Biopython code that builds the backbone (N, CA, C, O; Angstrom):
import numpy as np
from Bio.PDB.StructureBuilder import StructureBuilder

atoms = [
    (1, "ILE", "N", (-10.247, -5.417, -3.197)),
    (1, "ILE", "CA", (-10.467, -4.677, -4.437)),
    (1, "ILE", "C", (-9.153, -4.031, -4.813)),
    (1, "ILE", "O", (-8.480, -3.425, -3.980)),
    (2, "SER", "N", (-8.796, -4.169, -6.079)),
    (2, "SER", "CA", (-7.574, -3.555, -6.572)),
    (2, "SER", "C", (-7.717, -2.043, -6.605)),
    (2, "SER", "O", (-8.775, -1.531, -6.969)),
    (3, "PRO", "N", (-6.655, -1.314, -6.226)),
    (3, "PRO", "CA", (-6.727, 0.154, -6.303)),
    (3, "PRO", "C", (-7.058, 0.595, -7.728)),
    (3, "PRO", "O", (-6.476, 0.097, -8.691)),
    (4, "GLY", "N", (-7.982, 1.519, -7.851)),
    (4, "GLY", "CA", (-8.363, 2.022, -9.169)),
    (4, "GLY", "C", (-9.288, 1.112, -9.942)),
    (4, "GLY", "O", (-9.533, 1.357, -11.124)),
    (5, "ALA", "N", (-9.814, 0.063, -9.315)),
    (5, "ALA", "CA", (-10.719, -0.847, -10.010)),
    (5, "ALA", "C", (-11.939, -0.078, -10.506)),
    (5, "ALA", "O", (-12.517, 0.722, -9.770)),
    (6, "ASP", "N", (-12.323, -0.320, -11.742)),
    (6, "ASP", "CA", (-13.440, 0.383, -12.360)),
    (6, "ASP", "C", (-14.400, -0.657, -12.898)),
    (6, "ASP", "O", (-14.097, -1.342, -13.874)),
    (7, "LEU", "N", (-15.549, -0.779, -12.272)),
    (7, "LEU", "CA", (-16.519, -1.773, -12.691)),
    (7, "LEU", "C", (-17.586, -1.221, -13.621)),
    (7, "LEU", "O", (-18.634, -1.842, -13.796)),
    (8, "THR", "N", (-17.337, -0.075, -14.213)),
    (8, "THR", "CA", (-18.289, 0.481, -15.166)),
    (8, "THR", "C", (-18.232, -0.352, -16.437)),
    (8, "THR", "O", (-17.188, -0.443, -17.082)),
    (9, "ALA", "N", (-19.353, -0.955, -16.792)),
    (9, "ALA", "CA", (-19.406, -1.817, -17.973)),
    (9, "ALA", "C", (-20.782, -1.698, -18.605)),
    (9, "ALA", "O", (-21.757, -1.379, -17.925)),
    (10, "PRO", "N", (-20.861, -1.953, -19.905)),
    (10, "PRO", "CA", (-22.160, -1.871, -20.595)),
    (10, "PRO", "C", (-23.040, -3.085, -20.302)),
    (10, "PRO", "O", (-23.285, -3.919, -21.174)),
    (11, "MET", "N", (-23.514, -3.167, -19.041)),
    (11, "MET", "CA", (-24.337, -4.300, -18.635)),
    (11, "MET", "C", (-25.463, -3.783, -17.758)),
    (11, "MET", "O", (-25.242, -2.937, -16.891)),
    (12, "ASP", "N", (-26.644, -4.277, -17.975)),
    (12, "ASP", "CA", (-27.799, -3.925, -17.157)),
    (12, "ASP", "C", (-27.512, -4.265, -15.700)),
    (12, "ASP", "O", (-26.983, -5.338, -15.412)),
    (13, "VAL", "N", (-27.851, -3.371, -14.782)),
    (13, "VAL", "CA", (-27.558, -3.563, -13.365)),
    (13, "VAL", "C", (-28.258, -4.810, -12.810)),
    (13, "VAL", "O", (-27.691, -5.495, -11.959)),
    (14, "ASP", "N", (-29.467, -5.116, -13.268)),
    (14, "ASP", "CA", (-30.162, -6.315, -12.798)),
    (14, "ASP", "C", (-29.468, -7.579, -13.304)),
    (14, "ASP", "O", (-29.346, -8.557, -12.567)),
    (15, "ALA", "N", (-29.017, -7.562, -14.547)),
    (15, "ALA", "CA", (-28.285, -8.707, -15.093)),
    (15, "ALA", "C", (-26.983, -8.910, -14.328)),
    (15, "ALA", "O", (-26.599, -10.040, -14.024)),
    (16, "PHE", "N", (-26.307, -7.806, -14.019)),
    (16, "PHE", "CA", (-25.066, -7.889, -13.253)),
    (16, "PHE", "C", (-25.337, -8.501, -11.878)),
    (16, "PHE", "O", (-24.562, -9.335, -11.408)),
    (17, "GLY", "N", (-26.421, -8.098, -11.238)),
    (17, "GLY", "CA", (-26.786, -8.657, -9.942)),
    (17, "GLY", "C", (-27.041, -10.154, -10.011)),
    (17, "GLY", "O", (-26.635, -10.898, -9.118)),
    (18, "ILE", "N", (-27.702, -10.592, -11.054)),
    (18, "ILE", "CA", (-27.967, -12.025, -11.246)),
    (18, "ILE", "C", (-26.662, -12.783, -11.422)),
    (18, "ILE", "O", (-26.488, -13.860, -10.851)),
    (19, "VAL", "N", (-25.741, -12.233, -12.208)),
    (19, "VAL", "CA", (-24.446, -12.872, -12.447)),
    (19, "VAL", "C", (-23.693, -13.057, -11.130)),
    (19, "VAL", "O", (-23.244, -14.160, -10.817)),
    (20, "VAL", "N", (-23.557, -11.983, -10.364)),
    (20, "VAL", "CA", (-22.805, -12.058, -9.107)),
    (20, "VAL", "C", (-23.491, -12.990, -8.116)),
    (20, "VAL", "O", (-22.829, -13.794, -7.459)),
    (21, "ARG", "N", (-24.817, -12.886, -8.006)),
    (21, "ARG", "CA", (-25.548, -13.773, -7.098)),
    (21, "ARG", "C", (-25.339, -15.239, -7.465)),
    (21, "ARG", "O", (-25.079, -16.063, -6.588)),
    (22, "ASN", "N", (-25.449, -15.574, -8.752)),
    (22, "ASN", "CA", (-25.277, -16.963, -9.171)),
    (22, "ASN", "C", (-23.872, -17.473, -8.869)),
    (22, "ASN", "O", (-23.710, -18.613, -8.434)),
    (23, "LEU", "N", (-22.850, -16.639, -9.095)),
    (23, "LEU", "CA", (-21.480, -17.064, -8.805)),
    (23, "LEU", "C", (-21.286, -17.309, -7.310)),
    (23, "LEU", "O", (-20.662, -18.295, -6.917)),
    (24, "LEU", "N", (-21.817, -16.415, -6.480)),
    (24, "LEU", "CA", (-21.685, -16.587, -5.030)),
    (24, "LEU", "C", (-22.482, -17.790, -4.527)),
    (24, "LEU", "O", (-22.000, -18.540, -3.678)),
    (25, "GLU", "N", (-23.692, -17.976, -5.043)),
    (25, "GLU", "CA", (-24.498, -19.130, -4.620)),
    (25, "GLU", "C", (-23.836, -20.441, -5.028)),
    (25, "GLU", "O", (-23.849, -21.403, -4.261)),
    (26, "ASN", "N", (-23.261, -20.491, -6.219)),
    (26, "ASN", "CA", (-22.566, -21.710, -6.646)),
    (26, "ASN", "C", (-21.370, -22.000, -5.753)),
    (26, "ASN", "O", (-21.139, -23.146, -5.369)),
    (27, "ALA", "N", (-20.602, -20.951, -5.421)),
    (27, "ALA", "CA", (-19.447, -21.145, -4.547)),
    (27, "ALA", "C", (-19.884, -21.671, -3.182)),
    (27, "ALA", "O", (-19.230, -22.542, -2.608)),
    (28, "GLN", "N", (-20.975, -21.146, -2.675)),
    (28, "GLN", "CA", (-21.491, -21.588, -1.383)),
    (28, "GLN", "C", (-22.030, -23.015, -1.459)),
    (28, "GLN", "O", (-21.780, -23.829, -0.570)),
    (29, "ARG", "N", (-22.756, -23.305, -2.506)),
    (29, "ARG", "CA", (-23.420, -24.602, -2.646)),
    (29, "ARG", "C", (-22.426, -25.740, -2.897)),
    (29, "ARG", "O", (-22.564, -26.817, -2.318)),
    (30, "TYR", "N", (-21.438, -25.514, -3.745)),
    (30, "TYR", "CA", (-20.557, -26.596, -4.172)),
    (30, "TYR", "C", (-19.190, -26.599, -3.502)),
    (30, "TYR", "O", (-18.460, -27.586, -3.593)),
    (31, "GLY", "N", (-18.835, -25.507, -2.829)),
    (31, "GLY", "CA", (-17.515, -25.420, -2.210)),
    (31, "GLY", "C", (-17.466, -26.061, -0.836)),
    (31, "GLY", "O", (-18.481, -26.491, -0.287)),
    (32, "ASP", "N", (-16.260, -26.111, -0.300)),
    (32, "ASP", "CA", (-16.024, -26.613, 1.049)),
    (32, "ASP", "C", (-16.612, -25.599, 2.031)),
    (32, "ASP", "O", (-16.178, -24.448, 2.066)),
    (33, "HIS", "N", (-17.584, -26.016, 2.819)),
    (33, "HIS", "CA", (-18.278, -25.105, 3.724)),
    (33, "HIS", "C", (-17.396, -24.604, 4.859)),
    (33, "HIS", "O", (-17.750, -23.635, 5.531)),
    (34, "ASP", "N", (-16.255, -25.248, 5.082)),
    (34, "ASP", "CA", (-15.340, -24.816, 6.130)),
    (34, "ASP", "C", (-14.302, -23.814, 5.617)),
    (34, "ASP", "O", (-13.468, -23.338, 6.387)),
    (35, "MET", "N", (-14.349, -23.500, 4.347)),
    (35, "MET", "CA", (-13.389, -22.564, 3.762)),
    (35, "MET", "C", (-14.129, -21.329, 3.243)),
    (35, "MET", "O", (-15.272, -21.427, 2.798)),
    (36, "PRO", "N", (-13.477, -20.174, 3.301)),
    (36, "PRO", "CA", (-14.144, -18.943, 2.845)),
    (36, "PRO", "C", (-14.249, -18.888, 1.319)),
    (36, "PRO", "O", (-13.472, -19.505, 0.591)),
    (37, "ILE", "N", (-15.224, -18.137, 0.879)),
    (37, "ILE", "CA", (-15.351, -17.813, -0.546)),
    (37, "ILE", "C", (-14.543, -16.549, -0.754)),
    (37, "ILE", "O", (-14.682, -15.584, -0.001)),
    (38, "LYS", "N", (-13.710, -16.551, -1.761)),
    (38, "LYS", "CA", (-12.862, -15.391, -2.047)),
    (38, "LYS", "C", (-13.421, -14.661, -3.269)),
    (38, "LYS", "O", (-13.716, -15.282, -4.290)),
    (39, "VAL", "N", (-13.563, -13.346, -3.157)),
    (39, "VAL", "CA", (-14.033, -12.523, -4.267)),
    (39, "VAL", "C", (-12.950, -11.488, -4.554)),
    (39, "VAL", "O", (-12.597, -10.688, -3.687)),
    (40, "GLU", "N", (-12.432, -11.512, -5.771)),
    (40, "GLU", "CA", (-11.414, -10.555, -6.198)),
    (40, "GLU", "C", (-12.025, -9.644, -7.251)),
    (40, "GLU", "O", (-12.656, -10.112, -8.199)),
    (41, "VAL", "N", (-11.834, -8.350, -7.079)),
    (41, "VAL", "CA", (-12.383, -7.373, -8.012)),
    (41, "VAL", "C", (-11.248, -6.512, -8.533)),
    (41, "VAL", "O", (-10.473, -5.955, -7.756)),
    (42, "SER", "N", (-11.154, -6.407, -9.835)),
    (42, "SER", "CA", (-10.204, -5.507, -10.469)),
    (42, "SER", "C", (-10.920, -4.864, -11.644)),
    (42, "SER", "O", (-12.111, -5.097, -11.846)),
    (43, "SER", "N", (-10.228, -4.079, -12.401)),
    (43, "SER", "CA", (-10.872, -3.369, -13.509)),
    (43, "SER", "C", (-11.592, -4.339, -14.438)),
    (43, "SER", "O", (-10.966, -5.119, -15.155)),
    (44, "CYS", "N", (-12.922, -4.275, -14.410)),
    (44, "CYS", "CA", (-13.813, -5.038, -15.295)),
    (44, "CYS", "C", (-13.681, -6.550, -15.161)),
    (44, "CYS", "O", (-14.060, -7.288, -16.069)),
    (45, "ARG", "N", (-13.142, -7.019, -14.026)),
    (45, "ARG", "CA", (-12.993, -8.460, -13.823)),
    (45, "ARG", "C", (-13.348, -8.795, -12.378)),
    (45, "ARG", "O", (-12.908, -8.133, -11.438)),
    (46, "ILE", "N", (-14.145, -9.830, -12.233)),
    (46, "ILE", "CA", (-14.495, -10.346, -10.913)),
    (46, "ILE", "C", (-14.195, -11.833, -10.909)),
    (46, "ILE", "O", (-14.591, -12.560, -11.820)),
    (47, "VAL", "N", (-13.492, -12.282, -9.877)),
    (47, "VAL", "CA", (-13.172, -13.697, -9.732)),
    (47, "VAL", "C", (-13.740, -14.173, -8.401)),
    (47, "VAL", "O", (-13.445, -13.607, -7.349)),
    (48, "VAL", "N", (-14.561, -15.221, -8.460)),
    (48, "VAL", "CA", (-15.123, -15.842, -7.263)),
    (48, "VAL", "C", (-14.515, -17.236, -7.182)),
    (48, "VAL", "O", (-14.633, -18.031, -8.115)),
    (49, "SER", "N", (-13.860, -17.527, -6.053)),
    (49, "SER", "CA", (-13.226, -18.838, -5.905)),
    (49, "SER", "C", (-13.518, -19.420, -4.531)),
    (49, "SER", "O", (-13.834, -18.703, -3.582)),
    (50, "ASN", "N", (-13.406, -20.720, -4.453)),
    (50, "ASN", "CA", (-13.672, -21.430, -3.218)),
    (50, "ASN", "C", (-12.870, -22.714, -3.180)),
    (50, "ASN", "O", (-12.426, -23.230, -4.206)),
    (51, "GLY", "N", (-12.697, -23.217, -1.960)),
    (51, "GLY", "CA", (-12.006, -24.482, -1.786)),
    (51, "GLY", "C", (-12.954, -25.641, -2.030)),
    (51, "GLY", "O", (-14.163, -25.462, -2.180)),
    (52, "GLY", "N", (-12.390, -26.806, -2.065)),
    (52, "GLY", "CA", (-13.177, -28.011, -2.289)),
    (52, "GLY", "C", (-12.467, -28.897, -3.285)),
    (52, "GLY", "O", (-11.418, -28.528, -3.813)),
    (53, "PRO", "N", (-13.027, -30.058, -3.546)),
    (53, "PRO", "CA", (-12.395, -30.969, -4.501)),
    (53, "PRO", "C", (-12.294, -30.322, -5.884)),
    (53, "PRO", "O", (-13.182, -29.584, -6.310)),
    (54, "ALA", "N", (-11.207, -30.613, -6.561)),
    (54, "ALA", "CA", (-11.050, -30.114, -7.931)),
    (54, "ALA", "C", (-12.078, -30.781, -8.836)),
    (54, "ALA", "O", (-12.468, -31.927, -8.615)),
    (55, "VAL", "N", (-12.505, -30.058, -9.844)),
    (55, "VAL", "CA", (-13.455, -30.568, -10.835)),
    (55, "VAL", "C", (-12.631, -31.096, -12.010)),
    (55, "VAL", "O", (-11.691, -30.439, -12.456)),
    (56, "SER", "N", (-12.980, -32.269, -12.504)),
    (56, "SER", "CA", (-12.229, -32.850, -13.619)),
    (56, "SER", "C", (-12.332, -31.961, -14.860)),
    (56, "SER", "O", (-13.309, -31.232, -15.034)),
    (57, "ALA", "N", (-11.325, -32.030, -15.708)),
    (57, "ALA", "CA", (-11.298, -31.223, -16.938)),
    (57, "ALA", "C", (-12.509, -31.512, -17.816)),
    (57, "ALA", "O", (-13.076, -30.595, -18.410)),
    (58, "ASP", "N", (-12.912, -32.784, -17.904)),
    (58, "ASP", "CA", (-14.076, -33.144, -18.718)),
    (58, "ASP", "C", (-15.347, -32.475, -18.194)),
    (58, "ASP", "O", (-16.130, -31.936, -18.976)),
    (59, "LYS", "N", (-15.553, -32.505, -16.885)),
    (59, "LYS", "CA", (-16.731, -31.897, -16.268)),
    (59, "LYS", "C", (-16.657, -30.369, -16.364)),
    (59, "LYS", "O", (-17.661, -29.708, -16.629)),
    (60, "LEU", "N", (-15.460, -29.819, -16.146)),
    (60, "LEU", "CA", (-15.267, -28.372, -16.189)),
    (60, "LEU", "C", (-15.640, -27.793, -17.550)),
    (60, "LEU", "O", (-16.202, -26.701, -17.637)),
    (61, "ALA", "N", (-15.328, -28.526, -18.599)),
    (61, "ALA", "CA", (-15.605, -28.062, -19.964)),
    (61, "ALA", "C", (-17.097, -27.892, -20.231)),
    (61, "ALA", "O", (-17.482, -27.189, -21.165)),
    (62, "HIS", "N", (-17.942, -28.531, -19.420)),
    (62, "HIS", "CA", (-19.389, -28.491, -19.663)),
    (62, "HIS", "C", (-20.191, -27.809, -18.546)),
    (62, "HIS", "O", (-21.421, -27.798, -18.599)),
    (63, "LEU", "N", (-19.525, -27.248, -17.548)),
    (63, "LEU", "CA", (-20.247, -26.669, -16.416)),
    (63, "LEU", "C", (-21.112, -25.470, -16.781)),
    (63, "LEU", "O", (-22.062, -25.162, -16.061)),
    (64, "SER", "N", (-20.811, -24.793, -17.871)),
    (64, "SER", "CA", (-21.669, -23.665, -18.254)),
    (64, "SER", "C", (-22.782, -24.102, -19.213)),
    (64, "SER", "O", (-23.542, -23.271, -19.710)),
    (65, "ASP", "N", (-22.868, -25.408, -19.467)),
    (65, "ASP", "CA", (-23.987, -25.940, -20.259)),
    (65, "ASP", "C", (-25.220, -26.019, -19.359)),
    (65, "ASP", "O", (-25.101, -26.159, -18.142)),
    (66, "ARG", "N", (-26.387, -25.929, -19.960)),
    (66, "ARG", "CA", (-27.624, -26.022, -19.192)),
    (66, "ARG", "C", (-27.778, -27.399, -18.556)),
    (66, "ARG", "O", (-27.462, -28.419, -19.169)),
    (67, "PHE", "N", (-28.262, -27.413, -17.329)),
    (67, "PHE", "CA", (-28.593, -28.609, -16.559)),
    (67, "PHE", "C", (-27.383, -29.464, -16.178)),
    (67, "PHE", "O", (-27.533, -30.646, -15.869)),
    (68, "VAL", "N", (-26.190, -28.876, -16.199)),
    (68, "VAL", "CA", (-24.986, -29.592, -15.776)),
    (68, "VAL", "C", (-24.575, -29.052, -14.411)),
    (68, "VAL", "O", (-24.497, -27.841, -14.206)),
    (69, "ARG", "N", (-24.312, -29.971, -13.481)),
    (69, "ARG", "CA", (-23.881, -29.583, -12.136)),
    (69, "ARG", "C", (-22.575, -30.287, -11.809)),
    (69, "ARG", "O", (-22.304, -31.383, -12.300)),
    (70, "ALA", "N", (-21.768, -29.642, -10.972)),
    (70, "ALA", "CA", (-20.498, -30.234, -10.566)),
    (70, "ALA", "C", (-20.719, -31.425, -9.653)),
    (70, "ALA", "O", (-19.926, -32.366, -9.650)),
    (71, "SER", "N", (-21.793, -31.386, -8.880)),
    (71, "SER", "CA", (-22.070, -32.439, -7.916)),
    (71, "SER", "C", (-23.557, -32.758, -7.940)),
    (71, "SER", "O", (-24.398, -31.860, -7.984)),
    (72, "THR", "N", (-23.860, -34.014, -7.911)),
    (72, "THR", "CA", (-25.266, -34.389, -7.851)),
    (72, "THR", "C", (-25.764, -34.381, -6.412)),
    (72, "THR", "O", (-26.954, -34.585, -6.173)),
    (73, "GLN", "N", (-24.866, -34.147, -5.442)),
    (73, "GLN", "CA", (-25.242, -34.103, -4.032)),
    (73, "GLN", "C", (-25.982, -32.814, -3.683)),
    (73, "GLN", "O", (-26.900, -32.824, -2.862)),
    (74, "ALA", "N", (-25.582, -31.703, -4.309)),
    (74, "ALA", "CA", (-26.167, -30.401, -3.979)),
    (74, "ALA", "C", (-27.463, -30.190, -4.750)),
    (74, "ALA", "O", (-27.656, -30.725, -5.842)),
    (75, "GLN", "N", (-28.351, -29.391, -4.146)),
    (75, "GLN", "CA", (-29.603, -29.088, -4.827)),
    (75, "GLN", "C", (-29.381, -28.029, -5.891)),
    (75, "GLN", "O", (-28.453, -27.225, -5.797)),
    (76, "GLY", "N", (-30.226, -28.032, -6.890)),
    (76, "GLY", "CA", (-30.151, -27.047, -7.957)),
    (76, "GLY", "C", (-30.468, -27.701, -9.284)),
    (76, "GLY", "O", (-30.450, -28.925, -9.413)),
    (77, "ALA", "N", (-30.757, -26.871, -10.266)),
    (77, "ALA", "CA", (-31.140, -27.383, -11.586)),
    (77, "ALA", "C", (-29.973, -27.405, -12.565)),
    (77, "ALA", "O", (-30.106, -27.955, -13.658)),
    (78, "GLY", "N", (-28.844, -26.828, -12.205)),
    (78, "GLY", "CA", (-27.721, -26.797, -13.128)),
    (78, "GLY", "C", (-27.844, -25.687, -14.154)),
    (78, "GLY", "O", (-27.357, -25.825, -15.277)),
    (79, "LEU", "N", (-28.490, -24.587, -13.786)),
    (79, "LEU", "CA", (-28.662, -23.471, -14.717)),
    (79, "LEU", "C", (-27.827, -22.245, -14.359)),
    (79, "LEU", "O", (-27.669, -21.352, -15.192)),
    (80, "GLY", "N", (-27.287, -22.180, -13.138)),
    (80, "GLY", "CA", (-26.601, -20.985, -12.661)),
    (80, "GLY", "C", (-25.482, -20.500, -13.568)),
    (80, "GLY", "O", (-25.482, -19.338, -13.974)),
    (81, "LEU", "N", (-24.526, -21.366, -13.894)),
    (81, "LEU", "CA", (-23.401, -20.947, -14.731)),
    (81, "LEU", "C", (-23.817, -20.737, -16.175)),
    (81, "LEU", "O", (-23.208, -19.934, -16.882)),
    (82, "SER", "N", (-24.844, -21.444, -16.626)),
    (82, "SER", "CA", (-25.372, -21.220, -17.974)),
    (82, "SER", "C", (-25.950, -19.814, -18.084)),
    (82, "SER", "O", (-25.737, -19.121, -19.078)),
    (83, "ILE", "N", (-26.680, -19.404, -17.058)),
    (83, "ILE", "CA", (-27.249, -18.058, -17.040)),
    (83, "ILE", "C", (-26.137, -17.017, -16.966)),
    (83, "ILE", "O", (-26.179, -16.013, -17.678)),
    (84, "VAL", "N", (-25.146, -17.248, -16.112)),
    (84, "VAL", "CA", (-24.006, -16.329, -16.019)),
    (84, "VAL", "C", (-23.337, -16.182, -17.379)),
    (84, "VAL", "O", (-23.094, -15.066, -17.839)),
    (85, "ASP", "N", (-23.042, -17.300, -18.016)),
    (85, "ASP", "CA", (-22.373, -17.268, -19.317)),
    (85, "ASP", "C", (-23.186, -16.485, -20.346)),
    (85, "ASP", "O", (-22.637, -15.672, -21.090)),
    (86, "SER", "N", (-24.478, -16.730, -20.385)),
    (86, "SER", "CA", (-25.349, -16.052, -21.350)),
    (86, "SER", "C", (-25.391, -14.540, -21.106)),
    (86, "SER", "O", (-25.250, -13.758, -22.047)),
    (87, "LEU", "N", (-25.581, -14.127, -19.858)),
    (87, "LEU", "CA", (-25.670, -12.700, -19.546)),
    (87, "LEU", "C", (-24.343, -11.979, -19.794)),
    (87, "LEU", "O", (-24.318, -10.861, -20.308)),
    (88, "VAL", "N", (-23.262, -12.625, -19.427)),
    (88, "VAL", "CA", (-21.946, -12.008, -19.629)),
    (88, "VAL", "C", (-21.632, -11.890, -21.116)),
    (88, "VAL", "O", (-21.099, -10.871, -21.554)),
    (89, "ARG", "N", (-21.953, -12.908, -21.891)),
    (89, "ARG", "CA", (-21.732, -12.838, -23.352)),
    (89, "ARG", "C", (-22.582, -11.736, -23.987)),
    (89, "ARG", "O", (-22.110, -11.021, -24.871)),
    (90, "GLN", "N", (-23.834, -11.597, -23.540)),
    (90, "GLN", "CA", (-24.704, -10.542, -24.074)),
    (90, "GLN", "C", (-24.114, -9.163, -23.828)),
    (90, "GLN", "O", (-24.360, -8.235, -24.599)),
    (91, "ALA", "N", (-23.337, -9.021, -22.761)),
    (91, "ALA", "CA", (-22.703, -7.743, -22.433)),
    (91, "ALA", "C", (-21.346, -7.594, -23.125)),
    (91, "ALA", "O", (-20.653, -6.594, -22.937)),
    (92, "GLY", "N", (-20.973, -8.597, -23.927)),
    (92, "GLY", "CA", (-19.692, -8.532, -24.636)),
    (92, "GLY", "C", (-18.520, -9.045, -23.833)),
    (92, "GLY", "O", (-17.366, -8.813, -24.191)),
    (93, "GLY", "N", (-18.812, -9.752, -22.732)),
    (93, "GLY", "CA", (-17.751, -10.262, -21.878)),
    (93, "GLY", "C", (-17.565, -11.753, -22.025)),
    (93, "GLY", "O", (-18.072, -12.376, -22.957)),
    (94, "ARG", "N", (-16.823, -12.313, -21.078)),
    (94, "ARG", "CA", (-16.589, -13.765, -21.122)),
    (94, "ARG", "C", (-16.523, -14.329, -19.702)),
    (94, "ARG", "O", (-16.175, -13.632, -18.749)),
    (95, "LEU", "N", (-16.862, -15.596, -19.595)),
    (95, "LEU", "CA", (-16.799, -16.359, -18.351)),
    (95, "LEU", "C", (-15.678, -17.376, -18.501)),
    (95, "LEU", "O", (-15.600, -18.083, -19.506)),
    (96, "GLU", "N", (-14.809, -17.446, -17.493)),
    (96, "GLU", "CA", (-13.727, -18.426, -17.496)),
    (96, "GLU", "C", (-13.817, -19.243, -16.213)),
    (96, "GLU", "O", (-13.915, -18.690, -15.118)),
    (97, "LEU", "N", (-13.783, -20.553, -16.360)),
    (97, "LEU", "CA", (-13.845, -21.462, -15.215)),
    (97, "LEU", "C", (-12.508, -22.173, -15.078)),
    (97, "LEU", "O", (-11.885, -22.537, -16.075)),
    (98, "ALA", "N", (-12.067, -22.370, -13.837)),
    (98, "ALA", "CA", (-10.797, -23.069, -13.609)),
    (98, "ALA", "C", (-10.923, -23.958, -12.375)),
    (98, "ALA", "O", (-11.526, -23.575, -11.373)),
    (99, "SER", "N", (-10.350, -25.136, -12.469)),
    (99, "SER", "CA", (-10.262, -26.035, -11.333)),
    (99, "SER", "C", (-9.106, -26.986, -11.593)),
    (99, "SER", "O", (-9.070, -27.627, -12.644)),
    (100, "PRO", "N", (-8.188, -27.094, -10.691)),
    (100, "PRO", "CA", (-8.112, -26.424, -9.407)),
    (100, "PRO", "C", (-7.852, -24.928, -9.562)),
    (100, "PRO", "O", (-7.575, -24.444, -10.660)),
    (101, "ARG", "N", (-7.944, -24.203, -8.442)),
    (101, "ARG", "CA", (-7.665, -22.770, -8.443)),
    (101, "ARG", "C", (-6.204, -22.538, -8.820)),
    (101, "ARG", "O", (-5.348, -23.391, -8.590)),
    (102, "SER", "N", (-5.941, -21.397, -9.388)),
    (102, "SER", "CA", (-4.597, -21.043, -9.820)),
    (102, "SER", "C", (-3.604, -21.143, -8.658)),
    (102, "SER", "O", (-3.787, -20.529, -7.607)),
    (103, "GLY", "N", (-2.553, -21.930, -8.874)),
    (103, "GLY", "CA", (-1.503, -22.084, -7.879)),
    (103, "GLY", "C", (-1.832, -23.015, -6.734)),
    (103, "GLY", "O", (-1.018, -23.167, -5.823)),
    (104, "LEU", "N", (-2.989, -23.641, -6.745)),
    (104, "LEU", "CA", (-3.393, -24.543, -5.668)),
    (104, "LEU", "C", (-3.744, -25.918, -6.235)),
    (104, "LEU", "O", (-3.877, -26.087, -7.447)),
    (105, "ALA", "N", (-3.889, -26.892, -5.344)),
    (105, "ALA", "CA", (-4.191, -28.258, -5.767)),
    (105, "ALA", "C", (-5.674, -28.574, -5.739)),
    (105, "ALA", "O", (-6.083, -29.655, -6.162)),
    (106, "ASP", "N", (-6.493, -27.638, -5.242)),
    (106, "ASP", "CA", (-7.921, -27.921, -5.128)),
    (106, "ASP", "C", (-8.723, -26.679, -5.463)),
    (106, "ASP", "O", (-8.173, -25.639, -5.826)),
    (107, "GLY", "N", (-10.038, -26.807, -5.333)),
    (107, "GLY", "CA", (-10.924, -25.664, -5.470)),
    (107, "GLY", "C", (-11.368, -25.372, -6.885)),
    (107, "GLY", "O", (-11.101, -26.116, -7.828)),
    (108, "PHE", "N", (-12.061, -24.247, -6.986)),
    (108, "PHE", "CA", (-12.722, -23.863, -8.230)),
    (108, "PHE", "C", (-12.765, -22.347, -8.294)),
    (108, "PHE", "O", (-12.932, -21.686, -7.269)),
    (109, "SER", "N", (-12.616, -21.794, -9.482)),
    (109, "SER", "CA", (-12.801, -20.352, -9.642)),
    (109, "SER", "C", (-13.591, -20.069, -10.904)),
    (109, "SER", "O", (-13.474, -20.755, -11.919)),
    (110, "ALA", "N", (-14.401, -19.028, -10.796)),
    (110, "ALA", "CA", (-15.176, -18.530, -11.939)),
    (110, "ALA", "C", (-14.840, -17.052, -12.077)),
    (110, "ALA", "O", (-14.980, -16.283, -11.126)),
    (111, "ALA", "N", (-14.399, -16.665, -13.259)),
    (111, "ALA", "CA", (-14.022, -15.272, -13.510)),
    (111, "ALA", "C", (-14.878, -14.711, -14.629)),
    (111, "ALA", "O", (-15.073, -15.345, -15.666)),
    (112, "ILE", "N", (-15.386, -13.511, -14.397)),
    (112, "ILE", "CA", (-16.089, -12.817, -15.473)),
    (112, "ILE", "C", (-15.252, -11.588, -15.832)),
    (112, "ILE", "O", (-14.739, -10.881, -14.965)),
    (113, "THR", "N", (-15.136, -11.366, -17.113)),
    (113, "THR", "CA", (-14.444, -10.177, -17.617)),
    (113, "THR", "C", (-15.441, -9.432, -18.494)),
    (113, "THR", "O", (-16.000, -9.991, -19.438)),
    (114, "LEU", "N", (-15.653, -8.168, -18.168)),
    (114, "LEU", "CA", (-16.608, -7.337, -18.896)),
    (114, "LEU", "C", (-15.856, -6.230, -19.632)),
    (114, "LEU", "O", (-14.830, -5.748, -19.153)),
    (115, "PRO", "N", (-16.369, -5.826, -20.798)),
    (115, "PRO", "CA", (-15.723, -4.720, -21.508)),
    (115, "PRO", "C", (-15.943, -3.415, -20.745)),
    (115, "PRO", "O", (-16.985, -3.218, -20.119)),
    (116, "GLN", "N", (-14.959, -2.533, -20.804)),
    (116, "GLN", "CA", (-15.125, -1.243, -20.150)),
    (116, "GLN", "C", (-16.072, -0.386, -20.969)),
    (116, "GLN", "O", (-16.153, -0.520, -22.190)),
    (117, "GLY", "N", (-16.780, 0.486, -20.291)),
    (117, "GLY", "CA", (-17.685, 1.376, -20.985)),
    (117, "GLY", "C", (-18.784, 1.867, -20.078)),
    (117, "GLY", "O", (-18.874, 1.471, -18.916)),
    (118, "LYS", "N", (-19.599, 2.711, -20.604)),
    (118, "LYS", "CA", (-20.730, 3.265, -19.851)),
    (118, "LYS", "C", (-21.847, 2.232, -19.779)),
    (118, "LYS", "O", (-22.061, 1.466, -20.719)),
    (119, "THR", "N", (-22.553, 2.219, -18.659)),
    (119, "THR", "CA", (-23.693, 1.318, -18.529)),
    (119, "THR", "C", (-24.833, 1.840, -19.394)),
    (119, "THR", "O", (-24.914, 3.042, -19.644)),
    (120, "PRO", "N", (-25.731, 0.938, -19.865)),
    (120, "PRO", "CA", (-26.815, 1.365, -20.731)),
    (120, "PRO", "C", (-27.819, 2.254, -20.027)),
    (120, "PRO", "O", (-28.793, 2.691, -20.641)),
]
sb = StructureBuilder()
sb.init_structure("model")
sb.init_model(0)
sb.init_chain("A")
sb.init_seg("    ")
for serial, (resi, resn, name, xyz) in enumerate(atoms, 1):
    if name == "N":
        sb.init_residue(resn, " ", resi, " ")
    sb.init_atom(name, np.array(xyz, "f"), 0.0, 1.0, " ", f" {name:<3s}", serial, name[0])
structure = sb.get_structure()
């Protein structure tokens, strides 16, 4: 956690819990099981990243669409990132997906940025 990180944002606590849970479950489900999941927290931004094969740009562009999954091998309906995107947008924030991870040749990262402010 970055020193002075402030996660106060105008987002329902239950919605925030769903967002974080979905990001962590996706990292666990689709990432390399032999590599750790990394969670970075700074002021109003959370980044969840994991190792594993890079996702193609074409696939990455649609991962937050409903019923789209990075891998057909893993179980799931393909709704996790769609739900994250919807909840974060409702709070005035944004979801950013990247693959490969910044500065690396592999992996995946999902970052949520929330506006600063008091919770409802």
